[in-house]
N, C-alpha and C positions, 0 to 999 in steps of 0.2 A: 794094691797100687796099680799093677799093670792092667787090671780090669778097668779101672777108672780111666786111665790113659787111653786104653783101647776104645771105650765108649766115646770119649772126647774126640779122638781122631775119627772115628766112624761118623759122628754127627757132623764134623766139619766137612768130611768129604761129601756127605749126602747134601749138605747146603751148597757146596761148590758145584757138584755135578747135577743137581736137580734143575731141570728146565721147566720153568713155570708156564711156558707157552704149551707144554705137552702134557700137562697133568690130566686133563679130561680125555686125551686121545688114547684109543686102543686099536692100533692098526693090525688088521689081519690080511695076509696075502690072499688074493682071489685068483686061484690058478685057472679058473674057467675063462677068465678075461685075458690071460696071457702072463708072460713073465714080467715082473715088476709092477703088476697091477695091485692095488691095495684099497681096502674098504675100512673105514672107521666104524666100529660097532657102537661107539658113544654118540656120534653126531650124524652118521650116515654119509660123510664125505667119501669120495672116491677119487683116486689119482694114479697115474702111471709114472714110475720114477726111472730115470735112464739107467741108474746103476743097479737097479733090482733091490735095493735096501728100503726099508720103511721110511716114510717121510719123517723129517726132524722138526716139523712145525704143524700147528693145528690148521686145518682147512675148514673149520666149521662155518665160516662165513661163505664158503663156496658150496656148501652142502645143499642138497634139494630140501624144500620145506617138508616138515613132517605133517 
C-alpha cells in the first residue's frame, strides 16, 4: 500500500516541478568563458548569468544557426 502511495506522490511531484520550457535544454558551464557562462549542448545557445547558476529557460531562439 505504501509503495503505491509513494509512486502516486512521486508522479505528482514530477508533474508539479517539471518545467516544460526546459525539457530540451542541457546547460553546461563553460569555465573558459568566465564565471556564470553556460552553453546548451542541445541547441547551441550560450549565455552568461549574473548569479552563476544555469539558466531556467530555453534560449534556443537566440542560438546561432547550425
